[in-house]
DRENDO-259862 format. One record per residue (C-alpha): residue in one letter; x, y, z. Coordinates in Angstrom, 3 decimals, always signed. Layout:
N
a,X,Y,Z $
...
REM end
This chain:
546
m,-12.547,+41.971,-7.021 $
t,-13.196,+39.749,-10.038 $
g,-10.881,+38.987,-12.410 $
a,-10.417,+41.189,-15.647 $
d,-12.687,+39.531,-17.431 $
g,-15.465,+40.088,-14.496 $
g,-16.537,+36.774,-13.954 $
t,-14.135,+35.017,-12.278 $
v,-12.476,+35.284,-8.995 $
w,-8.701,+35.827,-8.071 $
w,-8.363,+33.498,-5.501 $
g,-9.328,+30.334,-6.664 $
w,-11.508,+28.669,-9.573 $
g,-14.350,+30.092,-11.664 $
a,-17.151,+32.235,-10.652 $
a,-17.987,+33.315,-7.489 $
e,-21.684,+32.006,-7.136 $
a,-20.098,+28.255,-7.901 $
h,-18.136,+28.010,-4.529 $
i,-19.942,+26.360,-1.865 $
p,-18.358,+25.623,+2.117 $
l,-16.941,+22.291,+2.418 $
p,-19.859,+20.427,+3.546 $
a,-19.433,+19.574,+7.552 $
g,-19.712,+15.711,+6.917 $
v,-16.462,+16.162,+4.657 $
r,-14.628,+18.111,+6.679 $
s,-15.580,+15.989,+9.966 $
l,-14.406,+12.944,+7.924 $
l,-11.361,+14.770,+7.029 $
e,-10.047,+15.274,+10.171 $
q,-10.811,+11.608,+11.455 $
v,-8.808,+10.108,+8.179 $
l,-5.812,+12.307,+8.755 $
g,-5.922,+12.714,+12.344 $
t,-5.735,+16.895,+12.189 $
a,-8.175,+19.342,+12.799 $
c,-8.953,+21.755,+10.085 $
r,-8.430,+25.702,+10.252 $
d,-10.121,+28.243,+8.689 $
t,-7.462,+29.541,+6.226 $
p,-9.387,+32.489,+3.906 $
p,-7.488,+34.082,+1.309 $
v,-6.198,+37.683,+2.161 $
g,-8.281,+40.728,+1.452 $
p,-7.467,+42.335,-2.422 $
d,-5.662,+45.401,-0.720 $
a,-3.347,+42.994,+0.949 $
l,-2.107,+41.970,-2.433 $
r,+1.373,+42.603,-3.288 $
l,+2.157,+43.698,-7.141 $
p,+5.454,+44.421,-8.988 $
v,+6.128,+47.869,-9.579 $
g,+5.478,+48.158,-12.961 $
r,+8.405,+48.421,-15.288 $
l,+6.214,+49.584,-18.922 $
g,+7.686,+52.413,-20.246 $
d,+6.014,+55.437,-21.570 $
d,+7.400,+54.807,-25.153 $
a,+6.339,+51.429,-25.049 $
r,+2.583,+51.899,-23.641 $
a,+2.255,+54.334,-25.859 $
a,+3.421,+52.555,-28.833 $
l,+1.298,+49.245,-27.742 $
v,-1.971,+51.962,-27.121 $
g,-1.453,+52.764,-30.643 $
v,-1.679,+49.567,-32.620 $
l,-4.443,+48.664,-30.008 $
g,-6.305,+51.693,-28.822 $
p,-6.299,+52.736,-24.750 $
a,-9.727,+50.380,-24.033 $
w,-7.414,+47.778,-24.787 $
v,-3.802,+48.585,-22.831 $
r,-5.009,+47.810,-19.180 $
d,-2.737,+47.960,-16.431 $
d,-5.146,+48.282,-14.033 $
r,-4.970,+46.212,-10.312 $
a,-7.895,+43.896,-11.017 $
s,-6.513,+43.070,-14.645 $
l,-3.093,+42.737,-13.703 $
v,-4.366,+40.126,-10.815 $
r,-6.269,+38.200,-12.940 $
h,-3.280,+37.643,-15.373 $
c,-1.141,+36.460,-12.849 $
r,-0.077,+32.827,-12.975 $
g,-2.334,+30.021,-13.775 $
r,-5.189,+28.146,-11.359 $
s,-2.814,+25.309,-9.716 $
t,-2.832,+24.746,-5.832 $
t,+1.169,+26.266,-5.575 $
d,-0.153,+29.519,-7.611 $
l,-3.100,+29.901,-5.689 $
l,-1.329,+29.535,-2.512 $
r,+0.803,+31.983,-3.383 $
l,-2.167,+34.501,-4.493 $
r,-3.902,+33.514,-1.381 $
a,-0.938,+34.535,+1.019 $
g,-0.821,+38.082,-0.829 $
d,+1.685,+37.278,-3.723 $
a,+1.345,+38.480,-7.087 $
m,+4.748,+39.355,-7.571 $
d,+4.056,+37.418,-11.266 $
a,+1.742,+39.507,-12.543 $
p,+2.038,+41.479,-15.610 $
d,+3.177,+45.059,-15.906 $
a,+0.094,+44.921,-18.664 $
v,-2.275,+43.414,-20.257 $
v,-3.503,+43.967,-24.172 $
l,-6.278,+42.694,-25.886 $
p,-5.910,+42.630,-29.679 $
a,-8.773,+41.725,-31.978 $
s,-7.398,+40.025,-35.055 $
h,-4.193,+38.029,-36.592 $
d,-2.974,+41.536,-37.659 $
e,-2.628,+43.349,-34.550 $
v,-1.307,+40.286,-32.958 $
l,+1.393,+40.570,-35.309 $
a,+1.509,+44.351,-34.446 $
v,+1.986,+43.514,-30.854 $
l,+4.950,+41.251,-31.065 $
a,+6.452,+43.937,-33.450 $
v,+6.536,+46.588,-30.203 $
c,+7.458,+44.135,-28.052 $
g,+9.846,+43.269,-30.090 $
r,+11.515,+46.869,-30.627 $
h,+11.110,+47.115,-26.461 $
r,+12.280,+43.714,-25.166 $
l,+9.124,+42.983,-23.673 $
a,+7.939,+39.530,-22.778 $
v,+5.045,+38.443,-24.265 $
v,+2.794,+35.506,-22.621 $
p,-0.473,+34.498,-24.304 $
f,-3.285,+34.073,-22.513 $
g,-6.347,+31.682,-22.674 $
g,-8.642,+30.865,-19.848 $
g,-5.924,+31.342,-17.317 $
t,-6.572,+27.496,-16.687 $
s,-2.837,+26.485,-16.863 $
v,-1.579,+23.763,-13.661 $
v,+1.658,+23.969,-14.617 $
g,+3.184,+27.090,-14.335 $
g,+3.135,+27.790,-17.971 $
l,+1.905,+31.598,-17.355 $
v,+4.979,+32.847,-15.261 $
a,+7.518,+34.277,-17.911 $
v,+11.523,+34.486,-17.016 $
r,+11.764,+38.160,-16.714 $
a,+15.709,+38.203,-17.266 $
g,+17.329,+40.001,-19.735 $
l,+13.933,+41.826,-21.049 $
a,+12.277,+45.059,-20.108 $
g,+8.813,+43.804,-19.006 $
v,+6.032,+41.222,-19.707 $
i,+3.022,+41.583,-21.434 $
a,-0.378,+39.333,-20.717 $
l,-1.323,+38.781,-24.630 $
d,-4.990,+37.579,-23.552 $
m,-7.005,+36.456,-26.385 $
a,-10.735,+36.781,-25.253 $
r,-11.511,+39.356,-27.836 $
m,-10.451,+37.040,-30.775 $
n,-13.768,+34.349,-29.738 $
r,-15.500,+33.881,-32.924 $
l,-16.705,+31.088,-34.947 $
v,-15.271,+32.038,-38.284 $
s,-16.937,+29.517,-40.603 $
v,-18.159,+26.283,-40.797 $
d,-17.502,+23.722,-43.706 $
a,-20.590,+21.312,-43.363 $
e,-19.573,+19.064,-46.525 $
s,-16.272,+18.574,-44.844 $
h,-17.099,+18.332,-41.120 $
i,-14.578,+21.466,-40.580 $
v,-15.162,+24.613,-38.428 $
t,-12.500,+27.398,-38.267 $
v,-12.158,+29.051,-34.429 $
e,-10.653,+31.787,-33.131 $
p,-8.075,+30.678,-30.114 $
g,-10.330,+33.200,-27.433 $
m,-13.696,+30.883,-27.799 $
r,-14.064,+29.335,-24.689 $
g,-15.678,+25.183,-24.908 $
p,-19.036,+26.324,-24.138 $
a,-19.089,+29.091,-26.254 $
l,-18.000,+26.908,-29.218 $
e,-20.253,+24.022,-28.346 $
a,-23.393,+26.293,-28.218 $
g,-22.045,+27.667,-31.576 $
l,-21.691,+24.206,-33.287 $
a,-24.905,+23.077,-32.014 $
t,-26.870,+25.444,-33.842 $
h,-25.453,+23.905,-37.451 $
g,-25.897,+20.148,-35.682 $
f,-22.263,+19.584,-34.636 $
t,-20.485,+19.128,-31.743 $
l,-16.476,+18.848,-31.178 $
g,-17.153,+16.702,-27.746 $
h,-13.950,+17.973,-26.108 $
l,-14.573,+18.477,-22.530 $
p,-11.694,+18.431,-20.295 $
q,-12.193,+19.618,-16.784 $
s,-11.044,+23.161,-17.210 $
w,-13.859,+22.571,-20.418 $
e,-16.306,+26.059,-18.416 $
y,-13.056,+28.435,-19.046 $
a,-10.085,+27.197,-21.025 $
t,-10.109,+28.230,-24.680 $
v,-9.389,+26.471,-28.055 $
g,-5.942,+28.111,-28.327 $
g,-5.238,+26.865,-24.710 $
f,-6.796,+23.296,-25.894 $
a,-4.147,+23.222,-28.732 $
a,-1.296,+24.830,-26.910 $
t,-1.429,+22.893,-24.147 $
r,-2.430,+18.896,-26.740 $
s,-5.113,+19.255,-24.416 $
s,-6.611,+15.576,-23.618 $
g,-10.656,+15.796,-22.858 $
q,-12.979,+13.148,-20.688 $
a,-14.401,+11.885,-23.815 $
s,-10.885,+11.361,-25.605 $
a,-11.688,+7.148,-25.522 $
g,-14.224,+8.106,-28.287 $
h,-13.253,+11.069,-29.405 $
g,-9.772,+11.401,-29.492 $
r,-7.073,+14.124,-28.109 $
f,-7.598,+17.718,-28.986 $
d,-4.502,+17.817,-31.272 $
s,-6.028,+15.212,-33.527 $
m,-8.824,+17.031,-34.068 $
v,-6.948,+19.755,-35.198 $
l,-6.439,+20.010,-39.133 $
g,-4.578,+23.485,-39.211 $
v,-3.814,+26.484,-37.437 $
r,-2.770,+30.079,-38.250 $
v,+0.376,+31.211,-35.975 $
a,+1.389,+34.798,-35.874 $
t,+5.314,+34.995,-34.901 $
p,+7.921,+37.848,-34.619 $
v,+9.063,+36.751,-38.226 $
g,+5.989,+36.588,-39.118 $
t,+2.470,+34.497,-40.404 $
w,+3.153,+30.507,-40.618 $
e,-0.063,+28.925,-41.723 $
l,-0.134,+24.858,-41.560 $
g,-2.753,+22.777,-42.552 $
r,-4.061,+22.215,-45.631 $
a,-5.368,+19.120,-46.395 $
p,-7.128,+16.037,-44.257 $
a,-3.361,+13.866,-44.996 $
s,-0.449,+14.908,-46.328 $
a,+3.172,+13.464,-47.160 $
a,+4.656,+16.532,-47.475 $
g,+7.593,+16.155,-45.317 $
p,+6.926,+16.236,-41.549 $
d,+3.891,+17.833,-39.853 $
l,+4.696,+21.146,-38.665 $
r,+1.426,+21.348,-36.886 $
e,+2.827,+19.174,-34.082 $
l,+5.901,+21.865,-33.586 $
v,+3.269,+24.261,-32.723 $
l,+0.558,+21.762,-30.905 $
g,+1.733,+21.636,-27.273 $
s,+4.380,+24.924,-27.804 $
e,+2.841,+26.594,-25.132 $
g,+3.039,+29.595,-26.800 $
a,+6.860,+29.320,-26.647 $
f,+7.209,+29.294,-30.557 $
g,+4.007,+32.368,-31.801 $
v,+0.995,+32.571,-30.867 $
i,-2.066,+30.914,-32.413 $
t,-4.672,+33.195,-33.963 $
q,-6.680,+30.718,-35.790 $
v,-7.572,+26.562,-35.647 $
r,-9.183,+24.564,-38.017 $
l,-10.740,+21.620,-36.260 $
r,-12.601,+18.235,-37.019 $
v,-16.113,+18.141,-36.118 $
r,-18.762,+15.620,-35.452 $
p,-22.487,+15.605,-36.006 $
r,-24.121,+15.970,-32.286 $
p,-25.224,+12.630,-31.036 $
e,-28.431,+11.151,-31.362 $
a,-28.622,+9.260,-28.070 $
t,-25.977,+9.451,-24.534 $
y,-25.868,+6.573,-22.078 $
y,-24.140,+6.848,-18.882 $
e,-23.654,+4.338,-16.757 $
g,-21.307,+2.945,-13.804 $
w,-20.031,-0.281,-12.890 $
r,-17.773,-2.404,-9.860 $
l,-14.443,-4.075,-10.005 $
t,-12.665,-5.839,-7.130 $
d,-9.191,-4.181,-7.785 $
f,-7.769,-1.326,-9.943 $
t,-4.878,-3.773,-11.323 $
g,-7.472,-6.311,-12.330 $
a,-9.719,-3.179,-13.962 $
a,-7.213,-1.883,-15.701 $
d,-6.529,-5.161,-17.383 $
v,-10.055,-4.577,-18.709 $
l,-9.619,-1.523,-19.977 $
r,-6.990,-3.081,-21.804 $
a,-9.276,-5.290,-23.572 $
l,-11.474,-2.829,-24.651 $
a,-8.834,-0.768,-26.125 $
q,-7.414,-3.796,-28.157 $
r,-10.652,-5.155,-29.272 $
d,-11.594,-1.792,-30.786 $
l,-14.732,-1.657,-28.236 $
l,-13.918,+1.419,-26.328 $
p,-16.813,+3.468,-24.846 $
t,-16.732,+6.948,-25.655 $
v,-15.536,+7.963,-21.627 $
v,-14.339,+5.531,-19.864 $
r,-12.939,+6.110,-15.821 $
l,-11.962,+4.192,-13.539 $
s,-11.087,+5.291,-10.047 $
d,-8.881,+3.438,-7.474 $
e,-9.956,+1.747,-4.125 $
v,-9.138,+4.938,-2.592 $
e,-10.654,+7.145,-4.957 $
t,-13.889,+5.102,-4.852 $
a,-14.290,+5.068,-1.134 $
a,-13.457,+8.735,-1.096 $
g,-16.095,+9.739,-3.729 $
l,-13.968,+11.529,-5.986 $
p,-15.706,+10.006,-8.812 $
g,-18.671,+11.441,-8.274 $
g,-16.902,+14.767,-9.246 $
g,-14.356,+16.354,-6.659 $
p,-11.725,+15.285,-3.880 $
v,-12.414,+13.376,-1.232 $
g,-16.414,+12.660,-1.273 $
g,-19.527,+13.212,-1.457 $
d,-22.321,+15.252,-3.951 $
p,-21.605,+19.116,-3.676 $
a,-24.452,+20.219,-4.826 $
t,-26.193,+18.467,-1.414 $
g,-23.183,+18.151,+1.172 $
d,-23.652,+14.809,+1.518 $
s,-19.868,+13.257,+1.925 $
g,-20.936,+9.390,+1.925 $
t,-19.757,+7.097,+4.105 $
g,-15.464,+7.551,+3.411 $
t,-15.257,+3.981,+3.272 $
g,-16.790,+2.827,+0.125 $
d,-20.354,+4.269,-0.957 $
p,-23.046,+1.967,-0.524 $
a,-23.977,+1.858,-3.887 $
t,-20.312,+0.359,-5.040 $
g,-19.956,-1.536,-2.479 $
g,-16.203,-0.697,-2.170 $
g,-13.628,-1.830,-5.012 $
c,-12.982,+0.051,-7.885 $
q,-15.503,+2.205,-9.750 $
l,-16.006,+2.513,-13.616 $
i,-17.649,+4.727,-15.707 $
t,-18.744,+4.268,-18.898 $
g,-20.160,+6.239,-21.326 $
y,-21.951,+6.365,-24.750 $
e,-22.385,+8.881,-27.751 $
g,-23.435,+8.825,-30.604 $
r,-25.618,+7.130,-33.231 $
a,-28.794,+5.615,-30.942 $
g,-28.411,+2.291,-32.967 $
w,-24.267,+2.614,-32.340 $
v,-24.794,+2.879,-28.578 $
a,-27.342,+0.495,-28.214 $
a,-24.374,-2.223,-29.846 $
r,-21.723,-0.785,-28.266 $
r,-23.275,-0.613,-24.470 $
s,-24.191,-4.667,-25.037 $
e,-20.450,-5.722,-26.280 $
v,-18.845,-3.831,-23.443 $
g,-21.191,-5.011,-20.921 $
e,-20.795,-8.286,-21.848 $
l,-17.336,-7.820,-21.564 $
l,-17.447,-6.338,-18.045 $
h,-19.904,-9.097,-16.747 $
a,-17.592,-12.192,-18.046 $
a,-14.605,-10.509,-16.323 $
g,-16.928,-9.701,-12.715 $
a,-17.510,-6.369,-13.225 $
v,-21.033,-5.355,-11.011 $
a,-23.621,-3.082,-12.994 $
l,-24.561,+0.273,-11.082 $
g,-26.605,+1.522,-13.472 $
r,-28.126,+4.869,-14.920 $
d,-27.704,+7.157,-11.732 $
i,-23.731,+6.925,-10.853 $
g,-23.463,+7.639,-14.479 $
a,-25.405,+10.879,-14.544 $
s,-24.144,+11.597,-11.350 $
w,-20.734,+12.032,-12.720 $
v,-22.107,+13.562,-15.905 $
r,-23.308,+16.201,-13.216 $
d,-20.699,+16.859,-11.048 $
r,-17.142,+16.411,-13.114 $
f,-16.577,+19.913,-13.425 $
r,-16.911,+20.301,-9.594 $
g,-13.277,+19.170,-8.775 $
p,-11.984,+22.572,-8.712 $
y,-14.125,+24.395,-6.783 $
l,-13.762,+21.557,-4.069 $
r,-10.233,+22.017,-4.244 $
d,-10.648,+25.883,-2.854 $
a,-12.888,+24.796,-0.793 $
l,-10.103,+22.453,+0.819 $
l,-7.800,+25.506,+0.604 $
d,-10.220,+27.376,+2.951 $
v,-10.215,+24.534,+5.746 $
g,-6.627,+24.424,+5.967 $
m,-5.824,+21.268,+4.004 $
f,-3.622,+20.802,+0.590 $
a,-5.308,+19.224,-2.494 $
e,-3.663,+18.913,-5.941 $
t,-2.900,+16.706,-8.602 $
l,-0.029,+15.368,-11.281 $
e,-0.903,+12.890,-14.467 $
t,+1.697,+10.684,-16.436 $
a,+0.781,+8.148,-18.799 $
g,+2.457,+4.588,-19.591 $
f,+2.055,+1.750,-22.017 $
w,+0.192,-1.200,-20.443 $
s,+3.135,-3.104,-19.625 $
t,+4.331,-0.947,-17.231 $
l,+1.281,+0.585,-16.030 $
p,+1.462,-1.717,-12.608 $
g,+5.108,-0.493,-12.201 $
l,+4.267,+3.136,-12.842 $
y,+1.227,+3.222,-10.825 $
t,+2.569,+1.444,-7.778 $
g,+6.228,+3.915,-7.891 $
v,+4.871,+7.208,-8.460 $
r,+2.215,+6.047,-5.186 $
d,+4.962,+5.008,-2.785 $
a,+7.203,+8.252,-4.048 $
i,+4.417,+10.266,-2.612 $
v,+3.758,+8.477,+0.444 $
a,+7.401,+8.689,+1.039 $
a,+7.816,+12.235,+0.353 $
l,+4.951,+13.207,+2.448 $
a,+6.117,+10.935,+5.183 $
a,+9.455,+12.557,+5.139 $
q,+7.996,+16.229,+5.921 $
d,+5.334,+14.587,+8.600 $
a,+2.242,+15.260,+6.318 $
p,-0.311,+12.491,+6.767 $
g,-1.906,+12.152,+3.406 $
v,-4.499,+10.261,+0.853 $
i,-3.435,+9.524,-2.390 $
m,-5.843,+8.541,-4.833 $
c,-5.545,+7.606,-8.894 $
h,-8.123,+7.055,-11.636 $
i,-7.517,+6.528,-15.167 $
s,-9.289,+8.315,-17.999 $
h,-7.580,+8.390,-20.795 $
v,-7.141,+4.658,-22.777 $
y,-5.232,+3.881,-25.925 $
p,-4.777,+0.281,-27.239 $
t,-1.125,+0.492,-25.899 $
g,-1.348,+2.367,-22.571 $
a,-3.350,+4.693,-20.531 $
s,-2.958,+7.574,-18.201 $
l,-3.026,+7.744,-14.700 $
y,-4.356,+10.578,-12.969 $
f,-3.296,+11.202,-8.992 $
t,-5.044,+13.519,-6.635 $
v,-2.816,+14.290,-3.158 $
v,-4.690,+15.511,-0.118 $
c,-3.069,+16.702,+2.901 $
p,-2.845,+19.007,+5.475 $
q,-1.188,+22.199,+4.526 $
p,+2.834,+22.359,+5.749 $
g,+4.087,+25.219,+6.937 $
e,+5.345,+25.907,+3.649 $
p,+2.951,+24.436,+1.150 $
v,+4.606,+25.239,-2.071 $
a,+7.735,+24.088,-1.083 $
s,+6.497,+20.996,+0.357 $
w,+4.801,+20.200,-3.311 $
v,+7.586,+20.718,-5.023 $
a,+9.452,+18.394,-3.147 $
v,+6.557,+15.597,-3.420 $
k,+6.729,+16.592,-7.283 $
a,+9.684,+16.254,-7.477 $
a,+9.812,+12.807,-5.927 $
a,+6.778,+11.400,-7.986 $
t,+8.206,+13.033,-11.115 $
r,+11.675,+10.743,-10.783 $
a,+9.910,+7.768,-10.054 $
v,+7.541,+8.122,-13.289 $
l,+10.802,+8.425,-15.257 $
d,+11.847,+5.453,-13.640 $
a,+9.118,+3.422,-14.033 $
g,+9.378,+4.493,-18.055 $
g,+6.516,+6.935,-17.980 $
t,+5.775,+10.258,-19.641 $
i,+6.456,+13.540,-17.437 $
t,+3.137,+14.529,-18.189 $
h,+0.257,+13.283,-20.736 $
h,-2.062,+16.631,-20.819 $
h,-1.199,+19.283,-18.341 $
a,+1.889,+20.151,-20.563 $
v,+5.235,+21.325,-19.568 $
g,+4.888,+24.662,-18.310 $
t,+8.325,+25.439,-16.250 $
d,+7.208,+22.714,-13.150 $
h,+8.070,+20.151,-15.818 $
q,+10.715,+21.601,-17.907 $
p,+13.662,+20.710,-15.149 $
w,+12.835,+16.739,-16.503 $
l,+12.097,+17.394,-20.432 $
a,+15.336,+16.968,-21.448 $
a,+15.405,+13.551,-19.804 $
e,+12.037,+12.627,-21.522 $
i,+13.029,+13.760,-25.243 $
g,+16.467,+13.719,-24.630 $
d,+19.678,+16.622,-25.650 $
i,+18.864,+15.783,-29.584 $
g,+15.319,+17.053,-28.832 $
m,+16.164,+19.942,-26.802 $
a,+18.928,+21.212,-29.437 $
v,+15.523,+20.822,-31.686 $
l,+13.108,+22.873,-30.041 $
r,+16.276,+25.594,-29.183 $
s,+16.664,+25.452,-33.091 $
v,+12.801,+25.897,-33.837 $
k,+12.706,+28.642,-31.149 $
d,+15.932,+30.510,-32.598 $
t,+13.794,+30.575,-35.939 $
l,+10.539,+31.887,-34.636 $
d,+11.384,+34.556,-32.328 $
p,+15.295,+35.135,-32.293 $
a,+15.099,+37.815,-29.763 $
g,+13.331,+35.476,-27.147 $
i,+10.161,+37.549,-26.327 $
l,+7.993,+34.729,-26.276 $
n,+6.888,+32.749,-23.104 $
p,+10.246,+33.054,-22.237 $
g,+11.212,+30.133,-19.630 $
i,+8.453,+27.743,-20.834 $
l,+9.685,+24.578,-22.514 $
l,+13.131,+26.065,-23.093 $
r,+15.390,+28.245,-20.094 $
REM end
C-alpha cells in the first residue's frame, strides 16, 4: 500500500524505490560504537494497521460530495493512512507499530480557492476539524488535530491546486498554487529562465503552501534567504471569507499582516495562492569542501563571513562528531548511500578529522569566481584546508538522502531523530553545549547510549542555526523516551536564550513551550487572530494554540 498519491510509502519517507537497506559497514559501525546489536524491526503489514472508527456523518459527507464531487471525497484505507500524521521519527514509529489512530475521517481534494471556501463552510456547519495537507512532511506533529468538541476531522489535501499561475518576468514575480511541490516549481520556473532556489531537505515532497505555513528555510538560505523573505503576497481562505495580502514590493500601511499567515500552520486559514520573488537561473555553480580544526573556531569563521557580507550561497558546517560519522555526505551515520561505503567512522581520510565545511556558490559567473576567491582567502587565513570539488559534489548528490537513511536505521532497531534551534553569536557556544549536555544526560537517564551530531546550515550577521541529530538504539518505549529527551533539550534551548524552532515550525511538539518564547501577550494576540478568522475553532485545532 502506497499513499493516496500513489507514490510514497506509508511506513517511511518518499518513494519505495528510493529506499535501500542499511549498508553492512554502517550496521557494523553502529554496533561497535553503541555497544549493542542491531535487530531487524520491520513495519507491520498494512492489514495490521489500526484506524479509528469513522465519525463522518452521512449528511456531512453528502455536503462535501456536493461541493467537490464523489471522486474528491475519499475515505478508503490507503487515503486515510497516507494522511495520518507527518514524517517525524515518532510519527513513523507509531505507524510502523500499527497505530494509525490519528487518521482523519475523510480526505478532500479541492481544485480552487472557491472550493476551499465551500469546504470550510460545510465543515463549519458540521463541526469538522480541517487539517490543511501539502506534502505531509511535518516533523513536529503539525498534522494531528485535537478532536475534542468536534464531530470529526477532515484532511484538506491541496494536491490538485498545483499550478504555476502566472509569471511576471519584468518584476521577477511568480504566482503559485499551494499544492505545487519543490521539483515541479523549479522545473516550471526553468522554462522561464528563473529559479526560486529554496531547497529544504523535504524539497522532493514538500509544497509551496507548506513552505509558507511553516516559515521554511532552505539549504541555500545564506544566499537566497528564508522562504518567508521570498513571499510578496498570499491569498488565504478562512471560515469568515477571503483574505488577500501583499500588493507592492514594500509598504508602510500598518504592520505587515503577511507575517500572521507565514508560520501559522493552517490555524488561521488555508493558503490558496502565494506570490513569490524569483531570480534568474544561475550562470555558474561551484561547490567545494573545507576542513577546519574545531567547531567553535569554525563557527567564528562563519560569523566573520556573515558580518563582512561575504557569505556563499550555501554554507554547512558539521561538528567533529557529524564529520567523523559522515553525515555531511547526506545522511545519518556515514557513508555513501549509493555504494554502501561506510567510511572509517573515525574521520574520513579526505577530511582528516576536525570539522567539515561545505561552501556553494550559485549566480553570475563573475560573482561566483569573485566571491569564491574572497571566501577562500578568509578561510585560508583562518587555517582552513581546501578539500576540493569532489566533497562538494558528494554533498549535492546526497543532500536529500537523510530521511531515507533514517528509515533504514529504523529497520534495524535504531532510533534517529533531529531537533533544531538558533541563537545569537554571543550565545551560540553556550546553546550548543547546553543542548548537547541535556541530550546526553537524558539518554543516560534511560541507559541509552547515543551518538549526538550537529551542524550549522543557516547563517546570519547576528547568529546562526544549530541542527542536532541523535542516533541510539530504540528503547522499549521509543516514543515516550524521545519525548523526554526532546523536553530536556528544549528546556536547555530556552535556558540558553535560543528559539524553540528555527525552521521546523511549532506543531504540537513545540506548542507547550511557545508561551515561554513569545510571552503571554504574544499568546493573547494569536488567540485574538484565531478568534477573528476562525471563530468556530475548526482550523487545525491544537496547532499553535490549545
